N, C-alpha and C positions, 0 to 999 in steps of 0.2 A: 842379367836382368838390365832390361832398356830402362833408366830414370824419368819417370812420369814428369812432362812437365809442369801440372798444377803445384808440385814440390817445388821451388827452386831453393836454390842453396844460399841464397843474399838473404840475409846480412851474417847467416852462419860461416863461419870459418873454423870451426875444430878441428877438421881434416888438414889444417893448413898452419895450426897451431902448434905444433911440435909432440904433439899424440901420438901422431903416425908418421913413420920416417919417407920423407919426398925428395928424392937427389936426382936432380936433372940440371942439365947447362942452365938454365933459367929459373928454376925454384929449390932451393933447399928447405927443408925442413929437419929438425930432427928432437930428441927428447928433449923438451926444456927450451928451445930455440923454435922460433917460427919462421916461416917464410918471410924475406924481406917484402915482398907483395902483399902481406897478409895486414889490413888496416880493418879500422874500428866500423867502419862501413862495407867490409866483406873484401875480395878480391881486386887489387888496386889492377892487375892486368888479365881482369875476367874473363872477357873475349880474344885476348891474345894467350892465355896461360897454355902449357903445353898440353898436347894432346893424353900423352901417359907419364904421368899419371894422373895427372890434374882432370883432363876433361872425361877420362876414362874410369873413374873411380867414381861410385855410385853408394853411398853409406845403404843400409836397409831402408833407412826413414823417407828414400827415396825413390827407390824401388817400386817397379809396377806392381802392384797388387799387395803392398806392405801393409801388414797388421798392425805397424806402428802406429798412435796416435797422435796428434800432432803437438802435445808435448811430449812425445821423445825424440824430439828434432836435438841434433847432439848439444848445440847452445843452450839449449833449455833444460834438457836432462841429466846434464854429466854425462856423459856416454855416447861413444859412436860405435852402433851397431851394425855389423856386416854379416852376411849370409850367405855368401858365396864366395869367401877365402879359404873357407879351410873344410874337408869333409874326412870323417870318422864312419868308418865301416859301410862306404857308398851313400852315407847319407851327409847334404849341409849340415854345420855344426852354426850354432849361432855365435858372435864373437862378440865380446862387450868390450871396448877399451875406453877407459877413465880417461875422462878431460881435465885430469888433475888428480891430485894422489887419491882416492876413493870415489868409487861408483857411489853415487845417494843410495839411500837404502831401499825407499821407497822405488826408486827404479831398479835397484837389484833383484827385489822380490817380483816387480812387474814382470820382470826377463824372467825369473824362474818360474813363474806361471805360463810364461808366453813358450817355455823350454816344453814342459807337463804338456800343455794343452796340443802343443803341434809334434809333440812325441820327438823331440833332439834333443842334441845334448847342448849346454852351456859351457862356454867358457870365458871368465872376465879377468880381465887385466888392469892391475891397479898400480900404479907408480910410488916407488919408496923414493922418500925426501930425505935429504941431512942439511948439515947447517951450510951447504955450498950449493942447493939445488937438489933436482933430479938426478940418480945418478946410476941409474941405468938397473937399478934391483925394481922387482916386482914381487905383489903378489899376484897368485894362481887362484881363481875358485872354480871349481868345477861342478857341474849340475851332469850327472851320470854315473856309470860306474866306474869302479876301482881302475879300470884298467883303461877307459877312456882318459881318466886323471893323469894316469902313468906316461900314457901317450902326448897329451897336452903338455906336460912337465919336460919331456924328451925334445918335443916338437921345438919349444920356445926356448930351449937350450942351446939347440942345435943353429938359431936366430941370433945368439950373442945375447940374449937375455938371462939371468941371473935370479932363480928363484930362491928369493927368501923364506918365506912361506907358501903352502899349498892345501887348501882346505877344501872340503866337500860340504857344503852350508847344507842343513835341514831346510828340505823343502817343506815348505809349510801344504797340510793338507788343505781339500778344498771348504773344509769346515770352518777351518781358521782365518781363512781370508776374510 
């Protein structure tokens, strides 16, 4: 989906801060290490940033027709949401990657409601930390059937992630919201 012009990335730099893997000759970021061009005001080379992945990546917050409110911008919500990165049984999956070690509870519950309302599966990735920083291990939370959970654990393992915990949270019923 193309990005909409009314939602500009700047000053958000969550996708450049090391929560997503970026490997280009000009820009590199990986877990726990931000891109060298990432500044407190935004991307230092924004106008000249590489096409792939920097210009071509659009989190769900920036996508045309996004259902995510302003408060779900990654730097405000603690999560990068993607809806065009994974599919399960021919349907897009909501992928939520923490911009820290945990997705805030309020944000996670909002995403669970979105998954239920849109009849999509949700996979949430939270990063594990030890005394030396982020170590590549992660907690995986899924909203969907057990078969979906198993596929997601396998998928992330093939990407080099080591799952330490995998859980399917209880989704709140409408009356509990």
